[in-house]
C-alpha positions in Angstrom: 0.0 0.0 -0.1 1.3 3.4 -0.9 1.5 5.7 2.0 3.0 8.6 0.1 1.7 12.1 0.5 2.7 12.3 4.1 5.7 14.2 5.2 8.6 12.5 7.0 7.7 14.6 9.9 4.1 13.4 9.8 5.2 9.8 9.5 7.7 10.2 12.5 5.1 11.9 14.6 2.6 9.0 14.1 5.3 6.4 15.0 6.3 8.4 18.0 2.5 8.4 19.1 2.6 4.6 18.8 5.5 4.4 21.0 3.9 6.8 23.6 0.8 4.8 23.8 2.7 1.7 24.3 4.6 3.4 27.2 1.3 4.7 28.6 -0.1 1.3 28.7 2.8 -0.5 30.3 3.2 2.5 32.9 -0.4 2.0 33.9 -1.2 5.6 32.7 -4.5 7.2 33.6 -7.2 7.1 31.0 -8.7 10.7 31.0 -11.2 12.4 28.7 -8.5 14.3 27.1 -6.6 11.0 26.5 -9.5 9.6 25.0 -10.1 12.5 22.7 -6.4 12.4 21.5 -6.6 8.7 20.9 -10.0 9.0 18.9 -8.2 11.5 16.6 -5.2 9.1 16.2 -7.6 6.2 15.4 -9.1 8.3 12.6 -5.6 9.3 11.4 -4.7 5.7 11.2 -7.8 5.0 9.2 -7.0 7.9 6.8 -3.4 6.9 6.7 -3.6 3.4 5.7 -7.0 3.2 4.1 -7.1 -0.6 4.2 -4.5 -2.3 6.5 -5.0 -5.7 4.9 -3.6 -4.3 1.7 -0.5 -2.7 3.4 2.9 -3.9 2.1 1.5 -6.8 0.0 5.0 -7.6 -1.1 5.7 -8.7 2.5 4.4 -12.2 2.6 5.6 -13.1 6.2 2.6 -15.0 7.5 2.6 -13.3 11.0 2.7 -9.8 9.3 -0.3 -10.7 7.0 -2.3 -12.1 9.9 -1.6 -9.0 12.1 -2.5 -6.7 9.0 -5.9 -8.5 8.8 -6.5 -8.4 12.5 -5.6 -4.7 12.5 -8.1 -4.0 9.9 -10.8 -5.8 11.8 -9.9 -3.9 15.1 -9.7 -0.6 13.3 -13.1 -1.0 11.7 -14.5 -1.9 15.1 -13.0 1.0 16.7 -14.2 3.4 14.1 -17.7 2.0 14.4 -17.6 2.4 18.1 -16.6 6.0 17.9 -19.3 6.8 15.5 -22.0 5.0 17.6 -20.9 5.9 21.2 -18.3 8.7 20.8 -15.8 6.4 22.6 -14.0 3.3 22.2 -12.8 0.1 24.0 -9.5 0.9 25.3 -8.1 -2.6 25.4 -9.0 -3.0 21.8 -7.1 0.2 21.0 -4.0 -1.1 22.8 -4.2 -4.3 20.9 -4.3 -2.4 17.6 -1.2 -0.3 18.7 0.8 -3.4 19.8 -0.1 -5.2 16.6 1.1 -2.2 14.6 4.4 -2.1 16.5 4.8 -5.7 16.0 4.2 -5.5 12.3 6.9 -2.7 12.1 9.3 -5.0 14.0 8.6 -7.8 11.5 9.4 -5.5 8.7 12.7 -4.4 10.5 14.5 -7.2 8.6 13.6 -5.5 5.3 15.7 -2.4 4.4 12.5 -0.7 3.7 11.5 -0.8 7.4 13.1 2.6 8.1 10.7 4.0 5.7 7.8 1.9 7.1 8.7 2.7 10.7 8.7 6.5 9.9 5.6 5.9 8.0 3.6 5.5 11.1 
């Protein structure tokens, strides 16, 4: 999937956000209304950024990567639907999405294109 059209700064900012959410989760960070609002925006950014995660990096045929991409698409669709219906989302599902995205990046690490992918988030 082509994720051009985003500046390197935007890609780096998105990847840094993923890492921040993971740190927040492992540190037992508080879930506040402001945090929820910020994450809702990021969920929509992910949706806009990738379009369809199942089709991301089709050249990567690593089975784990493909399964995670499929799962991410399902989770993302669920979160977007939740937000549109309830104006909030299931935090555990969101963390699962974020951890899956990071794992996908790590799988791609072996590929020299990973630096581009890592900064693509």
